[in-house]
N, CA, C and O of each residue as an XYZ file, in Angstrom:
292
protein
N      16.690     19.792     -1.559
C      16.921     19.144     -1.868
C      16.261     18.563      0.015
O      16.811     19.061      0.997
N      14.667     17.138      0.262
C      14.834     16.781      0.762
C      15.879     15.083      1.282
O      15.955     13.959      0.786
N      16.521     15.779      2.529
C      17.525     14.565      3.812
C      16.339     13.216      4.190
O      15.730     12.860      5.199
N      16.400     12.921      3.288
C      16.018     10.632      3.883
C      16.177     10.494      5.366
O      17.096     11.247      5.688
N      15.801     10.006      6.190
C      15.280      9.512      7.264
C      16.015      8.018      6.648
O      15.516      7.219      5.855
N      17.262      7.972      7.265
C      17.868      6.342      7.655
C      17.858      5.637      8.482
O      18.497      4.605      8.686
N      16.571      6.530      9.439
C      15.546      5.277     10.629
C      14.465      5.195     10.745
O      13.661      5.697      9.959
N      14.090      4.365     12.024
C      12.853      3.840     12.413
C      12.358      4.157     13.613
O      13.122      3.847     14.528
N      11.822      4.427     13.790
C      11.812      4.725     15.283
C      10.374      3.562     15.137
O       9.475      3.327     14.330
N      11.020      2.892     16.945
C       9.843      1.110     16.701
C       8.881      1.510     17.880
O       9.139      0.932     18.936
N       7.541      2.621     17.912
C       6.547      1.827     19.850
C       6.172      0.707     20.602
O       5.121      0.211     20.196
N       6.462      0.384     21.152
C       5.430     -0.920     21.484
C       4.263      0.118     22.577
O       4.682      0.806     23.507
N       3.126      0.034     22.276
C       1.142     -0.163     22.616
C       0.399     -0.793     21.809
O       0.320     -1.241     20.665
N      -0.391     -0.621     23.289
C      -2.260     -0.532     22.232
C      -1.803     -1.966     21.500
O      -1.904     -1.966     20.273
N      -1.419     -2.921     21.995
C      -1.209     -4.297     21.609
C      -1.074     -4.652     19.993
O      -1.551     -5.350     19.098
N       0.468     -3.119     20.444
C       1.474     -3.567     18.612
C       2.006     -3.141     18.324
O       2.981     -3.829     18.630
N       2.476     -2.147     17.718
C       3.602     -0.970     17.604
C       2.903     -0.107     16.813
O       1.806     -0.204     16.262
N       3.859      0.894     16.858
C       4.118      1.807     15.576
C       4.837      1.538     15.548
O       5.616      0.848     16.204
N       4.735      2.446     14.052
C       6.699      2.901     13.181
C       6.260      4.767     12.882
O       5.241      5.419     12.652
N       7.560      4.993     13.043
C       7.322      6.567     12.420
C       8.375      6.023     11.474
O       8.919      5.068     12.028
N       8.849      6.231     10.345
C       9.695      6.424      9.198
C       9.301      6.653      8.576
O       8.097      6.755      8.340
N      10.386      6.883      7.889
C      10.200      8.759      6.299
C       9.844      7.397      5.579
O       9.762      6.248      6.011
N       9.659      7.951      4.306
C       7.940      7.434      3.422
C       8.814      7.093      2.005
O       9.006      7.669      0.934
N       9.202      5.897      2.596
C       9.299      5.295      1.129
C       8.629      4.059      0.284
O       8.645      2.883      0.647
N       7.988      4.611     -1.020
C       7.272      3.434     -1.951
C       7.486      2.393     -1.459
O       6.569      1.838     -0.854
N       9.333      1.512     -1.596
C       9.588      0.169     -1.394
C       9.478      0.294     -0.384
O       8.280      0.205     -0.112
N      10.188      0.508      0.642
C       8.716     -0.042      1.636
C       7.636      0.357      2.200
O       7.621      0.588      3.409
N       6.680      0.488      1.516
C       5.819      0.874      1.681
C       4.746     -1.051      1.091
O       4.109     -1.981      1.584
N       5.272     -0.517     -0.244
C       4.619     -2.381     -0.525
C       5.006     -3.213     -1.419
O       4.622     -3.505     -2.552
N       6.322     -3.751     -0.321
C       6.685     -4.863      0.793
C       5.531     -5.256      2.465
O       4.850     -6.171      2.927
N       5.995     -3.760      2.823
C       4.847     -3.884      3.942
C       3.214     -4.697      4.152
O       2.642     -5.593      4.772
N       2.933     -3.201      2.727
C       1.317     -3.759      2.774
C       1.227     -4.957      2.296
O       0.188     -5.585      2.494
N       2.559     -5.676      1.382
C       1.577     -7.014      1.397
C       1.954     -7.744      1.962
O       2.071     -8.756      1.271
N       2.512     -8.008      3.693
C       3.131     -8.928      4.256
C       2.246     -8.871      5.501
O       2.339     -9.764      6.343
N       1.109     -7.521      5.699
C       1.086     -6.710      6.486
C      -0.649     -7.433      6.023
O      -0.740     -7.608      4.808
N      -1.733     -7.772      6.706
C      -2.889     -8.113      6.684
C      -3.637     -6.712      7.075
O      -3.918     -6.492      8.253
N      -3.986     -5.663      5.923
C      -4.401     -4.283      6.439
C      -5.476     -4.588      7.583
O      -5.735     -3.818      8.509
N      -6.094     -5.915      7.353
C      -6.984     -5.932      9.091
C      -5.883     -5.558     10.490
O      -6.324     -5.427     11.631
N      -4.386     -5.421     10.133
C      -3.600     -5.426     11.168
C      -2.592     -4.442     11.088
O      -1.462     -4.382     11.573
N      -3.207     -3.730     10.415
C      -1.953     -2.211     10.462
C      -3.319     -1.675     10.240
O      -4.371     -2.300     10.109
N      -3.039     -0.047     10.218
C      -3.843      0.951     10.771
C      -2.918      3.381     10.797
O      -2.653      4.171     11.703
N      -2.825      3.438      8.973
C      -2.287      4.503      8.579
C      -3.039      5.576      9.797
O      -4.254      5.488      9.972
N      -2.159      6.637     10.650
C      -2.432      7.174     11.431
C      -2.068      8.589     11.492
O      -1.349      9.051     12.379
N      -2.895      9.699      9.933
C      -2.323     10.022      9.254
C      -2.041     12.102     10.632
O      -1.273     13.029     10.375
N      -3.130     11.972     11.998
C      -2.702     13.417     12.140
C      -1.700     13.059     12.552
O      -0.781     13.745     12.103
N      -1.125     11.675     13.751
C       0.688     11.163     13.989
C       1.703     10.977     12.318
O       2.800     11.521     12.194
N       1.208     10.326     11.458
C       2.558      9.885     10.614
C       2.741      8.522     10.772
O       3.126      8.222      9.641
N       2.728      7.701     11.281
C       2.771      6.274     11.938
C       2.155      5.473     11.521
O       1.091      5.890     11.065
N       2.317      4.370     11.437
C       0.934      2.519     11.487
C       1.671      2.139     12.147
O       2.889      1.982     12.233
N       0.055      1.852     13.093
C       0.188      1.062     13.330
C       0.210     -0.469     13.108
O      -0.261     -0.916     12.063
N       0.843     -1.463     14.234
C       0.587     -2.831     13.557
C       0.492     -3.943     15.009
O       0.809     -4.229     16.164
N       0.147     -4.077     14.419
C      -0.969     -5.723     15.865
C      -0.040     -6.677     15.503
O       0.439     -7.110     14.455
N       0.119     -6.960     17.216
C       1.882     -7.562     17.882
C       1.222     -8.857     17.144
O       1.977     -9.753     17.521
N       0.491     -9.311     16.519
C       0.602    -10.804     15.763
C       1.092    -10.756     14.124
O       1.142    -11.626     13.255
N       1.538     -8.819     14.151
C       3.109     -9.033     13.121
C       3.923     -8.214     12.706
O       4.604     -8.089     11.688
N       3.654     -7.272     14.290
C       4.969     -6.603     15.145
C       6.347     -7.634     14.140
O       6.635     -7.144     13.048
N       6.910     -8.628     14.443
C       8.007     -9.206     14.794
C       8.624     -8.785     12.856
O       9.769     -8.370     12.675
N       8.006     -8.918     12.107
C       7.247     -8.757     10.780
C       7.875     -8.153      9.867
O       8.468     -8.301      8.799
N       7.415     -7.109     10.961
C       6.963     -5.479     10.148
C       9.168     -4.518     10.576
O       9.860     -3.732      9.930
N       9.368     -5.260     11.949
C      10.089     -4.881     12.049
C      11.485     -5.151     11.391
O      12.572     -4.597     11.229
N      10.718     -6.520     11.058
C      12.069     -7.229      9.394
C      12.000     -6.704      9.162
O      12.902     -5.873      9.257
N      10.595     -6.377      8.393
C      10.817     -5.805      7.102
C      11.531     -4.481      6.803
O      12.468     -4.373      6.012
N      10.815     -3.160      7.750
C      11.411     -2.138      8.172
C      13.337     -2.240      8.249
O      13.970     -1.659      7.367
N      14.008     -2.928      9.241
C      15.102     -3.663      8.902
C      16.360     -3.631      7.477
O      17.582     -3.531      7.369
N      15.244     -3.773      6.622
C      15.428     -4.569      4.605
C      16.408     -3.075      4.616
O      17.612     -3.094      4.874
N      15.346     -1.344      4.164
C      14.854     -0.978      4.252
C      15.415      1.040      5.214
O      15.400      2.201      4.805
N      15.761      0.441      6.390
C      16.330      1.480      7.445
C      17.380      1.658      7.487
O      17.361      1.335      6.300
N      18.726      1.941      7.739
C      19.686      1.940      8.854
C      19.827      1.428     10.399
O      20.514      0.942     11.297
N      18.967      1.794     10.078
C      18.800      2.414     11.829
C      17.713      1.394     12.870
O      18.311      1.769     13.878
N      17.098      0.846     13.198
C      15.175      0.648     13.392
C      15.420      1.214     15.549
O      15.965      0.468     16.363
N      15.105      1.976     15.738
C      15.226      2.530     16.840
C      13.870      2.325     18.195
O      12.850      3.009     18.274
N      14.170      1.501     18.871
C      13.528      1.196     19.330
C      13.122      1.747     20.764
O      13.946      1.451     21.630
N      11.617      2.762     21.366
C      10.821      3.655     22.237
C      11.054      3.295     22.722
O      10.734      3.545     23.884
């Protein structure tokens, strides 16, 4: 059984934020529908999403819906 993370790490850098959350298809659907493609980028090498500062607050609000704890680093 895979234990699912109940938290999402948020790191502010590179004129935006990085999100380090466990895979959740429902979160991804909301995230991709609300954050324009040009303002988000998946980094497979570090398994994190980068979101521009323009959409950072929205991304954090969305994460708060799906994860019990948002940890700012």
